[in-house]
N, CA and C atoms as an extended XYZ file, in Angstrom:
624
Properties=species:S:1:pos:R:3:atomname:S:1:resname:S:1:resid:I:1 pbc="F F F"
N        -0.724       23.517       11.493 N   MET     1
C         0.113       23.675       12.685 CA  MET     1
C        -0.666       23.363       13.960 C   MET     1
N        -1.919       23.826       14.014 N   SER     2
C        -2.733       23.549       15.191 CA  SER     2
C        -3.005       22.056       15.334 C   SER     2
N        -3.160       21.376       14.182 N   GLY     3
C        -3.378       19.935       14.216 CA  GLY     3
C        -2.164       19.201       14.766 C   GLY     3
N        -0.978       19.640       14.358 N   LEU     4
C         0.255       19.025       14.857 CA  LEU     4
C         0.392       19.228       16.355 C   LEU     4
N         0.084       20.431       16.806 N   ILE     5
C         0.162       20.721       18.237 CA  ILE     5
C        -0.811       19.841       19.016 C   ILE     5
N        -2.000       19.626       18.441 N   GLU     6
C        -2.993       18.774       19.098 CA  GLU     6
C        -2.503       17.329       19.176 C   GLU     6
N        -1.870       16.847       18.115 N   TRP     7
C        -1.312       15.496       18.119 CA  TRP     7
C        -0.212       15.362       19.159 C   TRP     7
N         0.625       16.377       19.249 N   LEU     8
C         1.688       16.351       20.259 CA  LEU     8
C         1.096       16.310       21.664 C   LEU     8
N         0.018       17.048       21.865 N   ARG     9
C        -0.615       17.066       23.184 CA  ARG     9
C        -1.217       15.712       23.512 C   ARG     9
N        -1.875       15.114       22.515 N   LEU    10
C        -2.507       13.822       22.742 CA  LEU    10
C        -1.477       12.710       22.946 C   LEU    10
N        -0.406       12.770       22.192 N   GLY    11
C         0.607       11.712       22.274 CA  GLY    11
C         1.582       11.869       23.412 C   GLY    11
N         1.708       13.068       23.943 N   GLY    12
C         2.599       13.284       25.071 CA  GLY    12
C         4.069       13.297       24.662 C   GLY    12
N         4.961       13.062       25.613 N   PRO    13
C         6.410       13.106       25.340 CA  PRO    13
C         6.852       12.122       24.258 C   PRO    13
N         6.227       10.950       24.234 N   ALA    14
C         6.598        9.956       23.220 CA  ALA    14
C         6.344       10.486       21.812 C   ALA    14
N         5.247       11.207       21.633 N   MET    15
C         4.938       11.765       20.320 CA  MET    15
C         5.963       12.821       19.925 C   MET    15
N         6.409       13.607       20.873 N   LEU    16
C         7.433       14.617       20.589 CA  LEU    16
C         8.713       13.950       20.108 C   LEU    16
N         9.107       12.884       20.794 N   LEU    17
C        10.307       12.154       20.377 CA  LEU    17
C        10.130       11.542       18.986 C   LEU    17
N         8.934       11.061       18.705 N   LEU    18
C         8.673       10.485       17.388 CA  LEU    18
C         8.734       11.535       16.287 C   LEU    18
N         8.243       12.712       16.578 N   VAL    19
C         8.333       13.802       15.600 CA  VAL    19
C         9.792       14.149       15.313 C   VAL    19
N        10.593       14.195       16.370 N   LEU    20
C        12.027       14.477       16.196 CA  LEU    20
C        12.698       13.368       15.380 C   LEU    20
N        12.330       12.115       15.646 N   LEU    21
C        12.883       11.003       14.874 CA  LEU    21
C        12.482       11.092       13.405 C   LEU    21
N        11.235       11.463       13.160 N   SER    22
C        10.765       11.555       11.774 CA  SER    22
C        11.505       12.653       11.021 C   SER    22
N        11.743       13.775       11.689 N   ILE    23
C        12.494       14.871       11.051 CA  ILE    23
C        13.920       14.439       10.756 C   ILE    23
N        14.535       13.742       11.714 N   THR    24
C        15.896       13.251       11.519 CA  THR    24
C        15.956       12.255       10.366 C   THR    24
N        15.001       11.332       10.324 N   ALA    25
C        14.978       10.329        9.257 CA  ALA    25
C        14.799       10.974        7.891 C   ALA    25
N        13.877       11.924        7.799 N   LEU    26
C        13.649       12.612        6.527 CA  LEU    26
C        14.895       13.366        6.083 C   LEU    26
N        15.567       14.013        7.028 N   THR    27
C        16.799       14.737        6.707 CA  THR    27
C        17.870       13.793        6.177 C   THR    27
N        18.032       12.643        6.821 N   LEU    28
C        19.044       11.672        6.389 CA  LEU    28
C        18.719       11.110        5.009 C   LEU    28
N        17.455       10.854        4.742 N   VAL    29
C        17.065       10.339        3.421 CA  VAL    29
C        17.377       11.363        2.337 C   VAL    29
N        17.075       12.621        2.604 N   ILE    30
C        17.365       13.677        1.624 CA  ILE    30
C        18.875       13.792        1.392 C   ILE    30
N        19.645       13.725        2.479 N   ILE    31
C        21.105       13.798        2.363 CA  ILE    31
C        21.636       12.646        1.519 C   ILE    31
N        21.146       11.425        1.770 N   LYS    32
C        21.632       10.272        1.024 CA  LYS    32
C        21.218       10.339       -0.450 C   LYS    32
N        20.000       10.786       -0.731 N   LEU    33
C        19.571       10.927       -2.121 CA  LEU    33
C        20.443       11.942       -2.856 C   LEU    33
N        20.717       13.051       -2.185 N   TRP    34
C        21.585       14.073       -2.789 CA  TRP    34
C        22.993       13.525       -2.995 C   TRP    34
N        23.500       12.813       -1.999 N   GLU    35
C        24.845       12.251       -2.087 CA  GLU    35
C        24.953       11.229       -3.218 C   GLU    35
N        23.976       10.344       -3.327 N   PHE    36
C        24.014        9.333       -4.381 CA  PHE    36
C        23.919        9.980       -5.759 C   PHE    36
N        23.148       11.054       -5.835 N   SER    37
C        23.031       11.757       -7.113 CA  SER    37
C        24.326       12.476       -7.470 C   SER    37
N        24.899       13.178       -6.484 N   GLU    38
C        26.134       13.929       -6.728 CA  GLU    38
C        27.306       13.004       -7.070 C   GLU    38
N        27.377       11.877       -6.399 N   ARG    39
C        28.491       10.950       -6.613 CA  ARG    39
C        28.225        9.961       -7.748 C   ARG    39
N        27.057       10.039       -8.348 N   ARG    40
C        26.702        9.193       -9.498 CA  ARG    40
C        26.962        7.721       -9.186 C   ARG    40
N        26.322        7.265       -8.116 N   ILE    41
C        26.539        5.906       -7.638 CA  ILE    41
C        26.260        4.856       -8.706 C   ILE    41
N        25.254        5.104       -9.525 N   GLY    42
C        24.868        4.095      -10.509 CA  GLY    42
C        25.579        4.200      -11.847 C   GLY    42
N        26.465        5.157      -12.026 N   GLU    43
C        27.105        5.348      -13.339 CA  GLU    43
C        28.131        4.247      -13.611 C   GLU    43
N        28.077        3.686      -14.821 N   ARG    44
C        28.994        2.605      -15.203 CA  ARG    44
C        29.606        2.829      -16.591 C   ARG    44
N        29.161        3.850      -17.306 N   GLY    45
C        29.559        4.030      -18.702 CA  GLY    45
C        31.049        4.170      -18.924 C   GLY    45
N        31.762        4.712      -17.956 N   PHE    46
C        33.198        4.955      -18.121 CA  PHE    46
C        34.020        3.669      -18.063 C   PHE    46
N        33.443        2.593      -17.523 N   VAL    47
C        34.208        1.355      -17.323 CA  VAL    47
C        34.695        0.789      -18.656 C   VAL    47
N        33.808        0.692      -19.626 N   ALA    48
C        34.185        0.137      -20.930 CA  ALA    48
C        35.262        0.985      -21.595 C   ALA    48
N        35.127        2.305      -21.515 N   THR    49
C        36.125        3.202      -22.128 CA  THR    49
C        37.475        3.035      -21.451 C   THR    49
N        37.475        2.970      -20.133 N   ALA    50
C        38.727        2.839      -19.382 CA  ALA    50
C        39.416        1.514      -19.701 C   ALA    50
N        38.659        0.428      -19.749 N   PHE    51
C        39.267       -0.870      -20.016 CA  PHE    51
C        39.740       -0.990      -21.467 C   PHE    51
N        39.040       -0.332      -22.370 N   ALA    52
C        39.475       -0.367      -23.770 CA  ALA    52
C        40.866        0.256      -23.898 C   ALA    52
N        41.067        1.391      -23.224 N   ALA    53
C        42.384        2.042      -23.244 CA  ALA    53
C        43.410        1.204      -22.483 C   ALA    53
N        43.022        0.642      -21.356 N   TRP    54
C        43.939       -0.177      -20.552 CA  TRP    54
C        44.416       -1.410      -21.331 C   TRP    54
N        43.487       -2.049      -22.041 N   ASP    55
C        43.839       -3.244      -22.816 CA  ASP    55
C        44.763       -2.907      -23.976 C   ASP    55
N        44.704       -1.683      -24.462 N   ARG    56
C        45.619       -1.253      -25.535 CA  ARG    56
C        46.977       -0.830      -24.990 C   ARG    56
N        47.118       -0.868      -23.686 N   GLY    57
C        48.380       -0.453      -23.077 CA  GLY    57
C        48.460        1.041      -22.840 C   GLY    57
N        47.334        1.750      -22.958 N   GLN    58
C        47.303        3.201      -22.768 CA  GLN    58
C        46.754        3.511      -21.360 C   GLN    58
N        47.590        3.256      -20.373 N   ALA    59
C        47.167        3.399      -18.982 CA  ALA    59
C        46.790        4.840      -18.651 C   ALA    59
N        47.569        5.792      -19.167 N   ASP    60
C        47.257        7.199      -18.883 CA  ASP    60
C        45.881        7.581      -19.405 C   ASP    60
N        45.552        7.133      -20.597 N   GLN    61
C        44.237        7.440      -21.155 CA  GLN    61
C        43.121        6.743      -20.370 C   GLN    61
N        43.408        5.531      -19.905 N   ALA    62
C        42.412        4.797      -19.123 CA  ALA    62
C        42.081        5.543      -17.834 C   ALA    62
N        43.113        6.030      -17.167 N   ILE    63
C        42.913        6.767      -15.919 CA  ILE    63
C        42.242        8.109      -16.196 C   ILE    63
N        42.639        8.759      -17.288 N   ALA    64
C        42.059       10.052      -17.634 CA  ALA    64
C        40.570        9.927      -17.965 C   ALA    64
N        40.143        8.763      -18.465 N   ALA    65
C        38.742        8.560      -18.820 CA  ALA    65
C        37.835        8.614      -17.597 C   ALA    65
N        38.435        8.458      -16.409 N   MET    66
C        37.640        8.459      -15.179 CA  MET    66
C        37.895        9.682      -14.307 C   MET    66
N        38.767       10.563      -14.752 N   SER    67
C        39.190       11.678      -13.907 CA  SER    67
C        38.057       12.661      -13.585 C   SER    67
N        37.092       12.823      -14.478 N   GLY    68
C        36.024       13.787      -14.243 CA  GLY    68
C        34.764       13.177      -13.655 C   GLY    68
N        34.853       11.916      -13.222 N   THR    69
C        33.680       11.226      -12.688 CA  THR    69
C        33.796       11.065      -11.183 C   THR    69
N        32.821       11.568      -10.409 N   PRO    70
C        32.899       11.474       -8.946 CA  PRO    70
C        32.454       10.122       -8.395 C   PRO    70
N        32.153        9.170       -9.267 N   SER    71
C        31.661        7.872       -8.826 CA  SER    71
C        32.686        7.135       -7.970 C   SER    71
N        32.250        6.470       -6.899 N   PRO    72
C        33.162        5.645       -6.104 CA  PRO    72
C        33.814        4.547       -6.931 C   PRO    72
N        33.073        4.006       -7.888 N   LEU    73
C        33.637        2.982       -8.760 CA  LEU    73
C        34.787        3.545       -9.574 C   LEU    73
N        34.620        4.758      -10.091 N   ALA    74
C        35.694        5.398      -10.850 CA  ALA    74
C        36.906        5.651       -9.958 C   ALA    74
N        36.666        6.091       -8.730 N   ALA    75
C        37.770        6.358       -7.802 CA  ALA    75
C        38.555        5.090       -7.503 C   ALA    75
N        37.846        3.991       -7.264 N   VAL    76
C        38.510        2.725       -6.949 CA  VAL    76
C        39.260        2.184       -8.153 C   VAL    76
N        38.629        2.218       -9.315 N   LEU    77
C        39.258        1.680      -10.524 CA  LEU    77
C        40.465        2.505      -10.931 C   LEU    77
N        40.349        3.829      -10.832 N   SER    78
C        41.483        4.704      -11.151 CA  SER    78
C        42.646        4.464      -10.193 C   SER    78
N        42.334        4.365       -8.894 N   GLN    79
C        43.368        4.100       -7.901 CA  GLN    79
C        44.010        2.735       -8.141 C   GLN    79
N        43.213        1.770       -8.529 N   ALA    80
C        43.739        0.430       -8.784 CA  ALA    80
C        44.711        0.438       -9.974 C   ALA    80
N        44.352        1.149      -11.020 N   MET    81
C        45.235        1.219      -12.185 CA  MET    81
C        46.545        1.905      -11.842 C   MET    81
N        46.460        2.980      -11.079 N   GLN    82
C        47.681        3.662      -10.667 CA  GLN    82
C        48.535        2.769       -9.775 C   GLN    82
N        47.884        2.010       -8.914 N   THR    83
C        48.616        1.102       -8.033 CA  THR    83
C        49.313        0.010       -8.832 C   THR    83
N        48.640       -0.544       -9.821 N   LEU    84
C        49.237       -1.613      -10.624 CA  LEU    84
C        50.396       -1.110      -11.483 C   LEU    84
N        50.457        0.179      -11.705 N   ARG    85
C        51.566        0.751      -12.485 CA  ARG    85
C        52.804        0.989      -11.626 C   ARG    85
N        52.649        0.892      -10.309 N   ASP    86
C        53.770        1.149       -9.402 CA  ASP    86
C        54.641       -0.103       -9.316 C   ASP    86
N        55.781       -0.073       -9.977 N   ALA    87
C        56.671       -1.231      -10.027 CA  ALA    87
C        57.286       -1.550       -8.671 C   ALA    87
N        57.270       -0.596       -7.747 N   ALA    88
C        57.863       -0.813       -6.429 CA  ALA    88
C        56.991       -1.699       -5.543 C   ALA    88
N        55.759       -1.905       -5.930 N   LEU    89
C        54.843       -2.713       -5.144 CA  LEU    89
C        54.796       -4.143       -5.653 C   LEU    89
N        54.777       -5.092       -4.728 N   THR    90
C        54.587       -6.483       -5.117 CA  THR    90
C        53.103       -6.704       -5.449 C   THR    90
N        52.797       -7.844       -6.033 N   ASP    91
C        51.400       -8.148       -6.357 CA  ASP    91
C        50.534       -8.156       -5.100 C   ASP    91
N        51.065       -8.711       -4.019 N   ALA    92
C        50.307       -8.777       -2.770 CA  ALA    92
C        50.071       -7.383       -2.200 C   ALA    92
N        51.098       -6.542       -2.246 N   GLN    93
C        50.956       -5.177       -1.743 CA  GLN    93
C        49.962       -4.378       -2.581 C   GLN    93
N        50.037       -4.557       -3.895 N   ALA    94
C        49.106       -3.848       -4.787 CA  ALA    94
C        47.678       -4.294       -4.527 C   ALA    94
N        47.481       -5.606       -4.367 N   ARG    95
C        46.139       -6.124       -4.115 CA  ARG    95
C        45.597       -5.593       -2.785 C   ARG    95
N        46.435       -5.550       -1.756 N   GLU    96
C        45.998       -5.061       -0.449 CA  GLU    96
C        45.593       -3.594       -0.523 C   GLU    96
N        46.380       -2.799       -1.240 N   ARG    97
C        46.062       -1.377       -1.362 CA  ARG    97
C        44.745       -1.184       -2.123 C   ARG    97
N        44.537       -1.969       -3.150 N   ILE    98
C        43.310       -1.865       -3.947 CA  ILE    98
C        42.100       -2.262       -3.111 C   ILE    98
N        42.222       -3.347       -2.355 N   GLU    99
C        41.113       -3.797       -1.512 CA  GLU    99
C        40.778       -2.754       -0.453 C   GLU    99
N        41.808       -2.137        0.118 N   ARG   100
C        41.579       -1.109        1.132 CA  ARG   100
C        40.852        0.088        0.542 C   ARG   100
N        41.219        0.470       -0.670 N   SER   101
C        40.549        1.587       -1.346 CA  SER   101
C        39.075        1.281       -1.593 C   SER   101
N        38.785        0.059       -2.009 N   ALA   102
C        37.390       -0.331       -2.269 CA  ALA   102
C        36.569       -0.325       -0.981 C   ALA   102
N        37.161       -0.838        0.100 N   ILE   103
C        36.454       -0.862        1.384 CA  ILE   103
C        36.160        0.554        1.861 C   ILE   103
N        37.114        1.460        1.711 N   GLU   104
C        36.907        2.847        2.137 CA  GLU   104
C        35.768        3.506        1.361 C   GLU   104
N        35.706        3.258        0.063 N   GLN   105
C        34.650        3.850       -0.752 CA  GLN   105
C        33.273        3.286       -0.387 C   GLN   105
N        33.212        1.993       -0.126 N   LEU   106
C        31.930        1.381        0.251 CA  LEU   106
C        31.487        1.854        1.631 C   LEU   106
N        32.440        1.983        2.554 N   ASP   107
C        32.104        2.494        3.891 CA  ASP   107
C        31.581        3.919        3.811 C   ASP   107
N        32.188        4.711        2.931 N   SER   108
C        31.734        6.084        2.750 CA  SER   108
C        30.312        6.120        2.184 C   SER   108
N        30.019        5.216        1.246 N   ALA   109
C        28.680        5.165        0.655 CA  ALA   109
C        27.631        4.742        1.682 C   ALA   109
N        28.045        3.995        2.691 N   ARG   110
C        27.108        3.529        3.727 CA  ARG   110
C        26.912        4.552        4.846 C   ARG   110
N        27.557        5.679        4.763 N   GLY   111
C        27.444        6.694        5.807 CA  GLY   111
C        26.001        7.075        6.098 C   GLY   111
N        25.658        7.227        7.367 N   HIS   112
C        24.327        7.612        7.866 CA  HIS   112
C        23.294        6.483        7.829 C   HIS   112
N        23.595        5.377        7.153 N   LEU   113
C        22.596        4.313        7.069 CA  LEU   113
C        22.395        3.618        8.411 C   LEU   113
N        23.445        3.542        9.211 N   ARG   114
C        23.294        2.916       10.532 CA  ARG   114
C        22.345        3.738       11.401 C   ARG   114
N        22.460        5.065       11.304 N   THR   115
C        21.555        5.928       12.069 CA  THR   115
C        20.119        5.756       11.596 C   THR   115
N        19.941        5.687       10.283 N   LEU   116
C        18.595        5.500        9.725 CA  LEU   116
C        18.019        4.147       10.145 C   LEU   116
N        18.858        3.139       10.172 N   ASP   117
C        18.418        1.821       10.601 CA  ASP   117
C        18.044        1.833       12.089 C   ASP   117
N        18.812        2.576       12.885 N   LEU   118
C        18.511        2.698       14.316 CA  LEU   118
C        17.159        3.368       14.539 C   LEU   118
N        16.870        4.382       13.738 N   ILE   119
C        15.565        5.053       13.833 CA  ILE   119
C        14.450        4.068       13.518 C   ILE   119
N        14.666        3.223       12.502 N   GLY   120
C        13.669        2.228       12.146 CA  GLY   120
C        13.398        1.238       13.273 C   GLY   120
N        14.420        0.971       14.105 N   ASN   121
C        14.239        0.061       15.239 CA  ASN   121
C        13.641        0.758       16.459 C   ASN   121
N        13.999        2.024       16.650 N   LEU   122
C        13.551        2.749       17.846 CA  LEU   122
C        12.113        3.254       17.729 C   LEU   122
N        11.707        3.661       16.537 N   ALA   123
C        10.399        4.301       16.371 CA  ALA   123
C         9.231        3.440       16.877 C   ALA   123
N         9.137        2.150       16.503 N   PRO   124
C         8.001        1.372       17.019 CA  PRO   124
C         8.059        1.159       18.524 C   PRO   124
N         9.274        1.092       19.076 N   LEU   125
C         9.390        0.932       20.529 CA  LEU   125
C         8.915        2.184       21.255 C   LEU   125
N         9.283        3.349       20.717 N   LEU   126
C         8.792        4.595       21.310 CA  LEU   126
C         7.273        4.706       21.167 C   LEU   126
N         6.769        4.276       20.013 N   GLY   127
C         5.323        4.288       19.814 CA  GLY   127
C         4.614        3.392       20.808 C   GLY   127
N         5.193        2.210       21.056 N   LEU   128
C         4.607        1.288       22.032 CA  LEU   128
C         4.670        1.874       23.442 C   LEU   128
N         5.786        2.535       23.758 N   LEU   129
C         5.900        3.180       25.064 CA  LEU   129
C         4.819        4.243       25.236 C   LEU   129
N         4.605        5.042       24.205 N   GLY   130
C         3.568        6.065       24.263 CA  GLY   130
C         2.188        5.449       24.458 C   GLY   130
N         1.966        4.296       23.799 N   THR   131
C         0.681        3.617       23.947 CA  THR   131
C         0.481        3.107       25.373 C   THR   131
N         1.521        2.516       25.946 N   VAL   132
C         1.420        2.019       27.315 CA  VAL   132
C         1.138        3.159       28.289 C   VAL   132
N         1.866        4.263       28.111 N   LEU   133
C         1.625        5.412       28.995 CA  LEU   133
C         0.215        5.959       28.814 C   LEU   133
N        -0.258        5.986       27.568 N   GLY   134
C        -1.621        6.462       27.303 CA  GLY   134
C        -2.668        5.549       27.915 C   GLY   134
N        -2.413        4.229       27.859 N   MET   135
C        -3.356        3.285       28.458 CA  MET   135
C        -3.410        3.448       29.973 C   MET   135
N        -2.254        3.720       30.560 N   ILE   136
C        -2.233        3.965       32.007 CA  ILE   136
C        -3.095        5.173       32.353 C   ILE   136
N        -2.927        6.249       31.570 N   ASP   137
C        -3.748        7.455       31.808 CA  ASP   137
C        -5.231        7.147       31.628 C   ASP   137
N        -5.561        6.327       30.626 N   ALA   138
C        -6.966        6.009       30.358 CA  ALA   138
C        -7.585        5.241       31.518 C   ALA   138
N        -6.870        4.269       32.048 N   PHE   139
C        -7.413        3.482       33.154 CA  PHE   139
C        -7.438        4.276       34.462 C   PHE   139
N        -6.508        5.215       34.601 N   GLN   140
C        -6.571        6.098       35.766 CA  GLN   140
C        -7.821        6.974       35.707 C   GLN   140
N        -8.125        7.467       34.514 N   ALA   141
C        -9.332        8.267       34.337 CA  ALA   141
C       -10.569        7.424       34.592 C   ALA   141
N       -10.518        6.158       34.162 N   LEU   142
C       -11.635        5.254       34.385 CA  LEU   142
C       -11.841        4.994       35.878 C   LEU   142
N       -10.725        4.828       36.582 N   GLN   143
C       -10.815        4.601       38.023 CA  GLN   143
C       -11.353        5.835       38.748 C   GLN   143
N       -10.901        7.008       38.312 N   ALA   144
C       -11.335        8.249       38.951 CA  ALA   144
C       -12.820        8.501       38.734 C   ALA   144
N       -13.359        7.983       37.642 N   ALA   145
C       -14.777        8.192       37.354 CA  ALA   145
C       -15.671        7.424       38.319 C   ALA   145
N       -15.133        6.365       38.901 N   GLY   146
C       -15.902        5.590       39.871 CA  GLY   146
C       -17.154        4.989       39.260 C   GLY   146
N       -18.298        5.229       39.911 N   ASP   147
C       -19.557        4.661       39.435 CA  ASP   147
C       -20.085        5.357       38.180 C   ASP   147
N       -19.508        6.503       37.858 N   ARG   148
C       -19.994        7.276       36.703 CA  ARG   148
C       -19.201        6.910       35.437 C   ARG   148
N       -18.922        5.630       35.286 N   VAL   149
C       -18.110        5.183       34.148 CA  VAL   149
C       -18.912        5.278       32.851 C   VAL   149
N       -18.267        5.859       31.849 N   GLU   150
C       -18.862        5.948       30.520 CA  GLU   150
C       -17.916        5.285       29.524 C   GLU   150
N       -18.453        4.509       28.562 N   PRO   151
C       -17.596        3.855       27.559 CA  PRO   151
C       -16.715        4.842       26.805 C   PRO   151
N       -17.207        6.063       26.654 N   SER   152
C       -16.438        7.062       25.892 CA  SER   152
C       -15.136        7.419       26.590 C   SER   152
N       -15.120        7.323       27.914 N   ILE   153
C       -13.890        7.646       28.646 CA  ILE   153
C       -12.789        6.657       28.276 C   ILE   153
N       -13.151        5.358       28.276 N   LEU   154
C       -12.159        4.328       27.960 CA  LEU   154
C       -11.799        4.312       26.482 C   LEU   154
N       -12.813        4.370       25.624 N   SER   155
C       -12.536        4.310       24.181 CA  SER   155
C       -11.738        5.515       23.719 C   SER   155
N       -12.070        6.689       24.264 N   GLY   156
C       -11.310        7.891       23.894 CA  GLY   156
C        -9.867        7.788       24.326 C   GLY   156
N        -9.639        7.247       25.537 N   GLY   157
C        -8.264        7.092       26.005 CA  GLY   157
C        -7.487        6.087       25.191 C   GLY   157
N        -8.160        5.023       24.739 N   ILE   158
C        -7.474        3.980       23.975 CA  ILE   158
C        -7.010        4.493       22.615 C   ILE   158
N        -7.885        5.207       21.899 N   TRP   159
C        -7.460        5.663       20.562 CA  TRP   159
C        -6.363        6.703       20.657 C   TRP   159
N        -6.385        7.503       21.698 N   LYS   160
C        -5.294        8.452       21.891 CA  LYS   160
C        -3.984        7.723       22.169 C   LYS   160
N        -4.080        6.646       22.965 N   ALA   161
C        -2.891        5.869       23.280 CA  ALA   161
C        -2.327        5.179       22.037 C   ALA   161
N        -3.213        4.629       21.206 N   LEU   162
C        -2.775        3.914       20.005 CA  LEU   162
C        -2.197        4.846       18.948 C   LEU   162
N        -2.435        6.128       19.087 N   LEU   163
C        -1.931        7.101       18.119 CA  LEU   163
C        -0.416        7.037       17.992 C   LEU   163
N         0.288        6.933       19.110 N   THR   164
C         1.757        6.904       19.058 CA  THR   164
C         2.268        5.622       18.400 C   THR   164
N         1.575        4.507       18.618 N   THR   165
C         1.982        3.263       17.956 CA  THR   165
C         1.858        3.386       16.442 C   THR   165
N         0.776        3.978       15.986 N   ALA   166
C         0.578        4.153       14.546 CA  ALA   166
C         1.665        5.041       13.947 C   ALA   166
N         1.962        6.137       14.629 N   VAL   167
C         3.005        7.047       14.140 CA  VAL   167
C         4.364        6.353       14.151 C   VAL   167
N         4.657        5.634       15.236 N   GLY   168
C         5.930        4.929       15.331 CA  GLY   168
C         6.104        3.904       14.233 C   GLY   168
N         5.047        3.149       13.951 N   LEU   169
C         5.122        2.155       12.873 CA  LEU   169
C         5.301        2.819       11.510 C   LEU   169
N         4.620        3.948       11.316 N   GLY   170
C         4.772        4.664       10.045 CA  GLY   170
C         6.199        5.126        9.821 C   GLY   170
N         6.819        5.662       10.874 N   ILE   171
C         8.208        6.110       10.766 CA  ILE   171
C         9.133        4.929       10.519 C   ILE   171
N         8.896        3.833       11.253 N   ALA   172
C         9.744        2.651       11.118 CA  ALA   172
C         9.668        2.062        9.711 C   ALA   172
N         8.463        1.938        9.177 N   ILE   173
C         8.291        1.380        7.832 CA  ILE   173
C         9.021        2.240        6.797 C   ILE   173
N         8.881        3.548        6.919 N   SER   174
C         9.543        4.459        5.972 CA  SER   174
C        11.056        4.360        6.080 C   SER   174
N        11.571        4.319        7.311 N   ALA   175
C        13.015        4.258        7.514 CA  ALA   175
C        13.594        2.938        6.998 C   ALA   175
N        12.916        1.835        7.301 N   VAL   176
C        13.395        0.526        6.855 CA  VAL   176
C        13.356        0.433        5.329 C   VAL   176
N        12.316        0.972        4.719 N   ALA   177
C        12.226        0.971        3.256 CA  ALA   177
C        13.364        1.780        2.641 C   ALA   177
N        13.673        2.924        3.238 N   ALA   178
C        14.765        3.761        2.730 CA  ALA   178
C        16.102        3.047        2.862 C   ALA   178
N        16.330        2.402        4.013 N   VAL   179
C        17.579        1.661        4.215 CA  VAL   179
C        17.695        0.531        3.191 C   VAL   179
N        16.590       -0.164        2.932 N   GLY   180
C        16.599       -1.233        1.946 CA  GLY   180
C        16.951       -0.725        0.552 C   GLY   180
N        16.409        0.428        0.199 N   TYR   181
C        16.701        1.014       -1.117 CA  TYR   181
C        18.176        1.373       -1.236 C   TYR   181
N        18.694        2.066       -0.221 N   PHE   182
C        20.094        2.481       -0.273 CA  PHE   182
C        21.038        1.283       -0.208 C   PHE   182
N        20.688        0.283        0.590 N   ASP   183
C        21.512       -0.928        0.669 CA  ASP   183
C        21.593       -1.625       -0.682 C   ASP   183
N        20.473       -1.649       -1.393 N   ARG   184
C        20.467       -2.287       -2.707 CA  ARG   184
C        21.362       -1.534       -3.685 C   ARG   184
N        21.311       -0.208       -3.640 N   ARG   185
C        22.179        0.586       -4.516 CA  ARG   185
C        23.649        0.321       -4.201 C   ARG   185
N        23.976        0.219       -2.918 N   ILE   186
C        25.359       -0.041       -2.513 CA  ILE   186
C        25.772       -1.460       -2.887 C   ILE   186
N        24.838       -2.396       -2.782 N   GLU   187
C        25.126       -3.776       -3.175 CA  GLU   187
C        25.464       -3.856       -4.659 C   GLU   187
N        24.710       -3.133       -5.484 N   LEU   188
C        25.004       -3.102       -6.919 CA  LEU   188
C        26.357       -2.442       -7.187 C   LEU   188
N        26.677       -1.407       -6.416 N   LEU   189
C        27.980       -0.753       -6.545 CA  LEU   189
C        29.095       -1.729       -6.185 C   LEU   189
N        28.913       -2.483       -5.116 N   GLN   190
C        29.919       -3.452       -4.700 CA  GLN   190
C        30.119       -4.530       -5.755 C   GLN   190
N        29.023       -4.987       -6.336 N   GLN   191
C        29.133       -5.991       -7.389 CA  GLN   191
C        29.896       -5.450       -8.592 C   GLN   191
N        29.635       -4.195       -8.940 N   ALA   192
C        30.344       -3.578      -10.070 CA  ALA   192
C        31.830       -3.436       -9.763 C   ALA   192
N        32.151       -3.060       -8.513 N   MET   193
C        33.561       -2.951       -8.111 CA  MET   193
C        34.256       -4.306       -8.203 C   MET   193
N        33.614       -5.338       -7.679 N   GLU   194
C        34.208       -6.673       -7.693 CA  GLU   194
C        34.437       -7.153       -9.120 C   GLU   194
N        33.471       -6.904       -9.988 N   SER   195
C        33.599       -7.332      -11.380 CA  SER   195
C        34.741       -6.594      -12.076 C   SER   195
N        34.793       -5.270      -11.885 N   ALA   196
C        35.835       -4.471      -12.554 CA  ALA   196
C        37.221       -4.807      -12.008 C   ALA   196
N        37.335       -4.951      -10.698 N   LEU   197
C        38.652       -5.233      -10.106 CA  LEU   197
C        39.119       -6.643      -10.433 C   LEU   197
N        38.188       -7.579      -10.510 N   THR   198
C        38.567       -8.943      -10.906 CA  THR   198
C        39.124       -8.945      -12.316 C   THR   198
N        38.452       -8.224      -13.187 N   ARG   199
C        38.947       -8.130      -14.568 CA  ARG   199
C        40.306       -7.447      -14.613 C   ARG   199
N        40.476       -6.403      -13.819 N   LEU   200
C        41.729       -5.652      -13.830 CA  LEU   200
C        42.875       -6.487      -13.275 C   LEU   200
N        42.622       -7.207      -12.198 N   LEU   201
C        43.684       -7.962      -11.530 CA  LEU   201
C        44.070       -9.240      -12.267 C   LEU   201
N        43.259       -9.632      -13.230 N   THR   202
C        43.600      -10.822      -14.014 CA  THR   202
C        44.283      -10.474      -15.331 C   THR   202
N        44.577       -9.177      -15.535 N   THR   203
C        45.340       -8.757      -16.707 CA  THR   203
C        46.762       -8.424      -16.269 C   THR   203
N        47.708       -8.481      -17.177 N   PRO   204
C        49.100       -8.197      -16.808 CA  PRO   204
C        49.250       -6.773      -16.266 C   PRO   204
N        50.149       -6.632      -15.300 N   ARG   205
C        50.437       -5.295      -14.768 CA  ARG   205
C        51.171       -4.465      -15.802 C   ARG   205
N        50.975       -3.127      -15.716 N   ARG   206
C        51.597       -2.205      -16.683 CA  ARG   206
C        52.383       -1.155      -15.927 C   ARG   206
N        53.570       -1.511      -15.441 N   PRO   207
C        54.365       -0.533      -14.687 CA  PRO   207
C        54.767        0.646      -15.555 C   PRO   207
N        55.040        1.756      -14.862 N   GLY   208
C        55.547        2.906      -15.583 CA  GLY   208
C        54.568        4.040      -15.641 C   GLY   208
């Protein structure tokens, strides 16, 4: 704790903001990991079972095969099957409703990622700002020393100033890496949705 307080003192206001950003980023990463785990983003096992029942004309069983799965893919596929069974809807209306459901699920999966991406962009800029302010303080101290200039005054001020840049880059790298990981998981989910819905929409509708 004393070490953290010393870092905050050396880094100044910029370091405080960076600490707050790091806490926010860590919180968002934990939330997204928990969310992806709870919603079983990567689960695909139910797809084969659902389509096997659907191809046999057992739409109720196909939908029931996905009822206990919180996966966004299961939600979209189940909604799509129910939509295709609605005889009151035209093919165009059914397709529009299915596409809207898929977009909503993907948007939900992307929740908080924009904030995490923003942190990844802001952190190095805040670190650079802290460095510039630290360099100003270092040169002011150098000027105040007058003829009694010592290399340690300048070198000490420089490493303190560079501290915020290092912290900012560390936060940015971590945030960008996390966004890349989550984006890849969502990309795979989108591909699975497109594959399943393409297969579903190219089979005859089963009203009733």
